[in-house]
Backbone as CSV, one residue per row, in Angstrom:
resi,resn,N_x,N_y,N_z,CA_x,CA_y,CA_z,C_x,C_y,C_z
1,THR,8.081,294.000,-48.023,7.792,293.227,-46.821,7.972,291.751,-47.111
2,LYS,8.364,291.042,-46.096,8.627,289.614,-46.230,7.343,288.830,-45.946
3,LEU,7.042,287.874,-46.816,5.851,287.037,-46.632,6.130,285.928,-45.626
4,SER,5.109,285.586,-44.855,5.251,284.479,-43.910,5.184,283.153,-44.668
5,LYS,5.536,282.087,-43.990,5.477,280.756,-44.583,4.051,280.414,-44.998
6,THR,3.097,280.777,-44.149,1.679,280.503,-44.434,1.227,281.283,-45.661
7,GLU,1.640,282.538,-45.772,1.256,283.353,-46.927,1.835,282.797,-48.224
8,LYS,3.078,282.334,-48.182,3.686,281.726,-49.365,2.934,280.467,-49.779
9,PHE,2.581,279.644,-48.792,1.820,278.419,-49.048,0.466,278.760,-49.652
10,LEU,-0.238,279.726,-49.055,-1.545,280.137,-49.545,-1.455,280.702,-50.961
11,ASN,-0.440,281.505,-51.239,-0.260,282.063,-52.584,-0.082,280.962,-53.624
12,ALA,0.657,279.925,-53.279,0.839,278.800,-54.208,-0.504,278.136,-54.492
13,LEU,-1.319,277.953,-53.455,-2.637,277.347,-53.649,-3.544,278.250,-54.474
14,LEU,-3.520,279.543,-54.197,-4.367,280.488,-54.921,-3.981,280.605,-56.393
15,ARG,-2.730,280.311,-56.722,-2.295,280.302,-58.127,-2.783,279.057,-58.858
16,GLY,-3.418,278.151,-58.117,-3.941,276.936,-58.743,-3.028,275.738,-58.625
17,ASN,-1.943,275.890,-57.914,-1.012,274.771,-57.745,-1.538,273.778,-56.715
18,SER,-1.232,272.531,-56.931,-1.467,271.498,-55.937,-0.146,271.322,-55.194
19,VAL,-0.194,271.397,-53.874,1.030,271.348,-53.073,1.044,270.058,-52.266
20,SER,2.095,269.270,-52.436,2.210,268.016,-51.694,2.629,268.285,-50.259
21,TRP,2.411,267.300,-49.414,2.778,267.378,-47.996,4.272,267.678,-47.856
22,SER,5.094,266.906,-48.556,6.544,267.081,-48.429,6.995,268.418,-49.015
23,GLU,6.366,268.871,-50.088,6.700,270.171,-50.669,6.347,271.295,-49.691
24,ALA,5.217,271.148,-48.991,4.819,272.150,-48.005,5.856,272.238,-46.887
25,GLN,6.424,271.108,-46.523,7.442,271.106,-45.476,8.779,271.633,-45.987
26,LYS,9.199,271.164,-47.159,10.522,271.515,-47.664,10.563,272.905,-48.286
27,SER,9.645,273.196,-49.200,9.686,274.461,-49.926,9.195,275.645,-49.108
28,PHE,8.173,275.414,-48.290,7.582,276.514,-47.542,7.973,276.514,-46.067
29,GLY,8.679,275.480,-45.622,9.177,275.429,-44.248,8.111,275.206,-43.190
30,LEU,7.006,274.584,-43.572,5.936,274.328,-42.610,6.244,273.067,-41.820
31,LYS,6.221,273.165,-40.497,6.466,271.986,-39.668,5.278,271.049,-39.713
32,SER,4.075,271.613,-39.699,2.853,270.818,-39.740,1.905,271.398,-40.786
33,PRO,1.991,270.910,-42.022,1.097,271.417,-43.059,-0.382,271.262,-42.686
34,ARG,-0.723,270.198,-41.983,-2.113,269.981,-41.586,-2.623,271.103,-40.689
35,ALA,-1.819,271.541,-39.741,-2.212,272.633,-38.841,-2.381,273.939,-39.622
36,THR,-1.504,274.168,-40.582,-1.608,275.369,-41.407,-2.879,275.333,-42.241
37,VAL,-3.190,274.165,-42.807,-4.421,274.015,-43.593,-5.640,274.241,-42.705
38,ASP,-5.625,273.703,-41.491,-6.739,273.913,-40.561,-6.917,275.394,-40.235
39,ASP,-5.815,276.112,-40.036,-5.887,277.546,-39.766,-6.477,278.303,-40.955
40,LEU,-6.032,277.948,-42.166,-6.545,278.616,-43.364,-8.029,278.307,-43.579
41,ARG,-8.425,277.085,-43.258,-9.847,276.737,-43.367,-10.679,277.561,-42.394
42,SER,-10.157,277.779,-41.198,-10.903,278.573,-40.218,-11.012,280.030,-40.655
43,GLU,-10.137,280.473,-41.553,-10.214,281.819,-42.113,-11.167,281.881,-43.301
44,GLY,-11.686,280.718,-43.737,-12.668,280.699,-44.806,-12.191,280.159,-46.143
45,TYR,-10.950,279.725,-46.227,-10.445,279.159,-47.478,-10.887,277.709,-47.600
46,MET,-11.341,277.320,-48.784,-11.807,275.958,-49.031,-10.629,275.154,-49.574
47,ILE,-9.940,274.461,-48.688,-8.760,273.682,-49.070,-9.110,272.211,-48.988
48,TYR,-8.882,271.525,-50.097,-9.183,270.104,-50.196,-7.910,269.282,-50.057
49,VAL,-8.057,268.091,-49.507,-6.948,267.155,-49.362,-7.136,266.051,-50.390
50,ASN,-6.098,265.776,-51.146,-6.107,264.669,-52.097,-5.099,263.638,-51.606
51,LYS,-5.606,262.450,-51.287,-4.720,261.380,-50.841,-4.595,260.352,-51.954
52,SER,-3.373,259.946,-52.222,-3.113,258.934,-53.241,-1.969,258.053,-52.770
53,THR,-1.620,257.094,-53.582,-0.511,256.208,-53.223,0.812,256.959,-53.182
54,SER,0.897,258.075,-53.911,2.141,258.857,-53.910,2.212,259.849,-52.756
55,GLY,1.120,259.978,-51.964,1.146,260.859,-50.808,-0.044,261.796,-50.750
56,THR,0.021,262.747,-49.865,-1.045,263.710,-49.640,-0.692,265.026,-50.315
57,SER,-1.686,265.639,-50.958,-1.490,266.962,-51.534,-2.711,267.825,-51.221
58,TYR,-2.509,269.127,-51.298,-3.558,270.087,-50.987,-3.835,270.947,-52.210
59,ARG,-5.106,271.345,-52.355,-5.485,272.270,-53.414,-6.621,273.134,-52.902
60,ILE,-6.785,274.271,-53.523,-7.860,275.170,-53.122,-8.982,275.030,-54.140
61,GLY,-10.202,275.128,-53.691,-11.337,274.965,-54.591,-12.527,275.765,-54.130
62,THR,-13.643,275.520,-54.769,-14.881,276.199,-54.392,-15.728,275.246,-53.560
63,PRO,-16.442,275.785,-52.578,-17.262,274.925,-51.722,-18.462,274.361,-52.474
64,THR,-18.878,273.184,-52.072,-20.068,272.571,-52.664,-21.314,273.207,-52.062
65,LYS,-22.445,272.966,-52.684,-23.713,273.489,-52.164,-23.980,272.959,-50.767
66,GLU,-23.604,271.719,-50.512,-23.825,271.115,-49.203,-23.038,271.826,-48.110
67,ILE,-21.805,272.214,-48.429,-20.979,272.904,-47.446,-21.545,274.291,-47.160
68,ILE,-21.984,274.989,-48.191,-22.589,276.302,-47.994,-23.861,276.176,-47.169
69,ALA,-24.683,275.172,-47.481,-25.919,274.950,-46.729,-25.622,274.647,-45.262
70,ALA,-24.607,273.844,-45.000,-24.239,273.521,-43.616,-23.787,274.766,-42.870
71,GLY,-23.040,275.641,-43.539,-22.594,276.882,-42.912,-23.759,277.800,-42.585
72,ILE,-24.661,277.940,-43.522,-25.850,278.779,-43.293,-26.688,278.188,-42.173
73,ASN,-26.801,276.872,-42.185,-27.566,276.166,-41.158,-26.974,276.387,-39.772
74,SER,-25.645,276.375,-39.681,-25.020,276.565,-38.368,-25.157,278.003,-37.893
75,VAL,-25.199,278.963,-38.796,-25.343,280.367,-38.410,-26.785,280.678,-38.005
76,TYR,-27.727,280.221,-38.811,-29.131,280.565,-38.570,-29.876,279.536,-37.716
77,GLY,-29.300,278.358,-37.530,-29.913,277.347,-36.683,-31.005,276.537,-37.327
78,SER,-31.335,276.839,-38.569,-32.340,276.065,-39.286,-32.073,276.196,-40.777
79,VAL,-32.817,275.468,-41.552,-32.640,275.519,-43.002,-33.067,276.888,-43.489
80,TYR,-32.200,277.538,-44.197,-32.460,278.878,-44.726,-33.173,278.762,-46.055
81,ALA,-34.270,279.451,-46.213,-35.042,279.383,-47.451,-34.893,280.657,-48.241
């Protein structure tokens, strides 16, 4: 089966690669890498943006305690103990 552009991009991130904005457009054929990252985040992937003088790149990581707490807080409506 043929992988979609999003799946190829996600696989690169899951392998531990940092993918630049231009690489996401050229290598993976994404018209809007930001929209793809937003979609993957809504699926539960923790994708971080690194901005530098050389441009924007994306990497996958683990959520911080604060992010987990905010998620639990939004589901339960109060601080979960």
